[in-house]
N, C-alpha and C positions, 0 to 999 in steps of 0.2 A: 383472874390471873391469865386463862384460855386466853379471852377476847385481848389483850393487851397483848398477850405474844403475837394473835392472829394481825392486830393491826398493825407493828412495828413492822412484821414480817409483808406485808402489804403495804407498805408506806413507802420501806427499802425496797422492794420491788419494783412499785413505781418509780420512784427514784433511780435505779439503775437503766428501768427501761426508757426513760425521759434523756438520760444522758449518753446509752449507747446508742441508742435506737431499737428499733424492732428486737426481739427475744425469736429470732428467725436460726436456719440450720449454720449458716455461717458462722457466727456469734459461738451457738451450742458447741459444733464439732471444734472450734479454737479451744473451747474452754476445757471441752475433754480433750483434745490431746497434750494440751498444757501438763492437765494433773496426770497424764499417763506419764510424757516424758518426767517433771519429778518425778513422779514413784519409782521407773527405771533405773535414772541415773540417780536419784538423791538419796533412795530407802536401796533397789534391791542390789547396786552394783555394788555399797561397800556394806549393807548389812551381810546379802549370801553371798556375793563371791568374795567380798573385802579387795575390790580393784577400783577403788571412787581413785581416779586421776587429780580430785581436788581435795585430799588433804595426804599429809606426810605418809601414812602406814598404810594407804588405802580401805580405812573404816570410817563409821560411818564420826560426823562431824556436826556441830552444831551451827558456825562458823560458817562451813563450806552451805549447809543448807539452807542457813537464813539468807547469805547471796542468792539465791536460787532462786528462792521467792520474790526477792525482790526485783532478779530479771524478768520474772513474770509477772510483777506485778508492773512495770516498765511497758509492757507489751500492750497490760490492757490502756493503758495513760494514752499508748499511742492510738488504741482504736478508738477512746474516749474523742481525742482531738478530731479524727478522720470523720466521725458520727456528726461532732460541731458544727464540721465543714458543710457534712449534705444541710444539715440544716440550716446553715446562715448563706448559703448560696440555693437551695432549692432544688438540690439533686439528691441521689440515692446509690450514686456507684464508688465513692472517695471511700467510706468503712468497708464496705464488699472488697472491697481490692487490697487494705488494708489486712482484714481477718485474712481473705484469700493466701498471700503472701506467708503472713507466720502460720498458717497452716502448714503448707509444703515447709519452712524452717523443721518447724515442730516435730514434719513426719519423716525429714531427714536425721534430725537429734534420738529423734525415737530407733529409726533401722539402726544408726548408730550404737545406738545403746545397745541391742541384741545381737551386734557382731558382724555385721555384714558390709561397716562402712570401714575405711580404712585399713585395705589389707594391703597389705606392706610383705614384703621377702624378709625385711629386716626381723620380723615377728615371726616369722616364717622359720629364718634361720635360728635363733634362739630359743622357739619351742624344739627344735631338732637335734638342740644340744641338752636339750631332756631340764630347761628352764622355761620359766613361763614368758611367752614373747607379747603376752596380750594383746592377741589378734584379734584386729576392732577396734582398742581403743587409743586415743591418742597416744605418739609412737616416737614422739621426739628425744626423750631418755631410752628408749628400747634400740632407736638409734644410735648414739654416743656409746649404750654398752656395745653393739654391732661390731661399732668401727674396731673396739680397743679387742673382741676376742676375735675377729678377721684377720687381725693384725699380729697378738700375740696368743691365738690359744682362750678359748674361752676358759680352761681352771688360771689361767694369770690376768685375763681383765678380771676375772673376781676378786679376785689379790689387787689387784687396782685399785678397783671399786668398793674396798675394806668389807668385801659380804664373801661367803662361804655359799654352796648351793643351797642350807639350808635357812638360811636366811636374806636368799637373795630378793628384793624388793625393786633389779634398776630398773625394772617397767616406769617407776614413779619417783618426779624430781626431787622434793622432800626427801624420800625415803634416802635419796643418795647422797642429800647433802649431812642429812642427817647422820649417817654410816660412818663416813668423812670427817663431821663433827665431832663426834664421837672417838674420830682418833686422832685428834688434835692435826688435820690436814687442812684446815679450808684457813684465806683468807680477808681481804678485803681486798687486797692489792692483785692485781691481774700478772697471770703469768701464761708464758705459750704453751703450748699442750693442758693447761686445766683446762676443769669443766665449771663453764660460770650458769648458774642456775639464777634465774630472774624468780621475781615476788608472785607476780601470776603465774604460777606453776607452767614453767617451759627451763628447757634447761638447750646450751649451744656448748661451742670445744674453742677457746682462743687459738686461734690461726697466726695473726699479727697481733703486735702493739706500736703503732709509730702514729707522731704529730699528735698528738693527746686524744686517739682512739684507740678501743679497743675492738679489734675485728673476728669474730665470730663464723664459725659453720655451722648450724641448725638445721634440723630435721620436720616435720611435718610444719613450717610456717610458710609466710611467704615473703613477699620482697617488702610489704607494707612493716613500719616500724611497730611493735610492741606485737606481732602479730604472732600467735602461738599455736595456729590449729586452720594451717587452708595445703595441708600437702605435699608439699612442695619440700626438696631441698637448696638453703641460699646462702650464699655469704654475708653479712651483715654486718654493721659498726654501731658503737655505740659509743660515747664522751667517757674518757674516764670517769668514775664517778657516777654515773648514771642511777637516778634513784630508783628505776624499776631493776636493778641488778641486787639480790639477795646477800649474791657474795661468788667465793672461789674454791673450787675444788681442788686441792692440787695433789697430780701423781706422781710418786718418786719413781723416776726409770732406773733408778741407777741404785734401789734398794736390792737387797741379799734376795737371791734365786731368781730374778729378774736385770740382772743387771745386763745392758745393753751397751757400747758405743754408740754416737752420736751418727755415727757413718752407719751401723745397721741399724739402725730408725729410721733412716731417712729412706734404706734400700726396701724394708719393708712395704712403708708407704707406698714411694715408689713403685711396689711389684703390686702394692692394691690398686692403685690407680692407671696399669697397664692393663691388670686384669677386669677390672670394672671399660676400661677402653674396648679389651674383646667380646666383652658380651655386649658390648654398645654394639659392634660391628656383626655380631652375630642375630642379635636382638633383626638389627634393623638391614643387616644385607645377607642374610643369610642363604637365601635364594641363588645369589651373585656369588658369592665366595663356591658356594658346591659349583655353580658352570668356570666358573675359572681358575678356582683353587683347588680344585677337587671336594674340598669337604670346610666346615665352618672350623673355626680357630678354639682349639684345648684352652683351659681357660688356665695357664701358667704363668699369668704375669709378665711372661718376659717379652721384650722384643725382640725377637730376633727373626730367623729369616721369614717364616710363616708370616708372620703379621707382620712382617713390611712388606711381604707379597700380597696381604688382602688388602692391605693400604692404598698400596699404589694402584689395584685394579678398583676401589672403591671410587678413589681420587678418580681415577678414567672416565668411570664412569659418570661420572656428576659434569667431568668437564664436559664429555659427548655431548651430555643430555641437557644440561646446563650454559653452553656457553658457546655451544656450535662446535666441538673442538671433533677431531677424526681420529683419534686413536686407538693403536689396535692394543689386542690385550695379551698378544704375543710379548712374551718376554719379563723379566722380572727387572729390570734397570730403568732408572729415570733418563732414559735417552735424551738425545738434542732437543727432537722435536715435544718430549713434554717441556724441558725446557723454555721454550721459544712461546710457548704455549702459556707457562707457569707466568711468563712476566707481564704480561694482559690479565691477574688473576690478584685482586689487593683483598688482604683481608684485615680489618681493622675495628678501634675497639667499636661497640654494638653490634657487631656482623653476629649471625647464626647460624648454625647449617652444619652438614654434614661437615664439608671441610673444616671451621673451627672445630670438628669434633675430633677430625685424621689430627689439627695441628694440639689439638690438648693432647693427645696418645703421644705426639712424639716428643711434645714436651717434656708430659709425663716418663717417657722413659729417659729421658736428658737428667730426671731429677730435679725439675726447672717446678712445674708445677702438679702442685699437689691436692687443688680443687674437683671440683665434679666432674665426670665428663659428661656432662649437660649440652655441648654445642652452642654456647654462649659467651658470646666474647667482651668479657665482664674485668673487672678491676684486677684481679688474681693471673689474667690471662694477660694483661697488657705489663702488671710486673715482670712474669715469667716471659715474655716475651723481650722485652730488655736484658732482662739478665742473659737469655740467648743472645743477643745481638752483641754484647760485651763481649762473653766469653768468645766471639770471633771476633772483636776488631771490628764492628759493625756502628753505624750510628745508631745508638738506643732510642730512636724515637718510638717503641714499641707500638707501631702501627701497620705493619705492613706483614704479610707473609707471600710466600710461592710469587714474588717479585724482589724487582733490581738486584738482587743476589746474586749471580748463577752458581758459586762455588761453594757459599755456606747460607743458603735457604733452608729452609724445615724440611722441603719435600726432598733436598739433598740426601738428607739423612736416608730416605728410601734405597737407595743404592748402594748405602756402607755396608 
């Protein structure tokens, strides 16, 4: 029996060596890192910490573990293909390159499991509120709770999420869905303001429904369809009935103790965006604000005289540096010299940078822009621009800022 075992082991090793190439450091390191990653993410996180992002309750789940093993197997298949290509063409670097690439990926995953990756202010704030922000873990769910808490406060946000402090699991997409489902607040039909939960363990919020599409605001994502882990906040869209959508969690903003009017809700959302704009100015132009405005901005969420003065100072700085302007920083009005310069500057769909961020802040103060202050002129900005233009009787082309309209341009708002 002993010799049979030795024989089978030797044959298996020979076949593996033939298929995957020699048993060298690259292959050894990859296999070791794969095992470490699977143990830390598939066993330690759910069993020891109970914070697995791959199961509804954060605990160990056989299906999630099986999926993890299948992903690791796919890595080995890629290595096998690379080794066969080396053999076919008589070279010896394709397999090594593939191994090194996957080794780097495993290192990032292991570091993320240890909690040093995906550090966000959303998890930080949730932790400060006495709840578990799961710092270092996928943060799409934490981001949605953070938004709710920033607008309504942590205690009301817990009620909206059908949770209490003791039952809080708003860092897990499926746990959120289960909480809403237990309270009869899930639906297969979208509603503006509802949370949208995806089958691939991801969550967003419905911000618009039109022309057969659901538009969402999502955290820990990218611009790619179906991407649920790429570290940014994006506005995305899906066809109504998209197969990747598990369902919608409906939040009743008019239930007892949390009743607010639509205007109040809009004001709170608007103030949140203005506060985000103030944070943006402080972060990128803090030194300039201290020099020309005396100090950075207080994050009060109000587009008052200080925020207006700061916006104008930053606008002049950009115009002077990038557009050859010679504007003085004296004065707080958008004077005729500013206006003449503004006529030469066009922002349109696809534009990006500081001037776009200023436009986002002004539109947010008008209550017309509810997207993120990301300095990107995208779909939401174009829609908000058209609304602004229609409000002031201008041609709603949604394409131009700081241009053409001497009395009704966005920059004119700095003078009000």
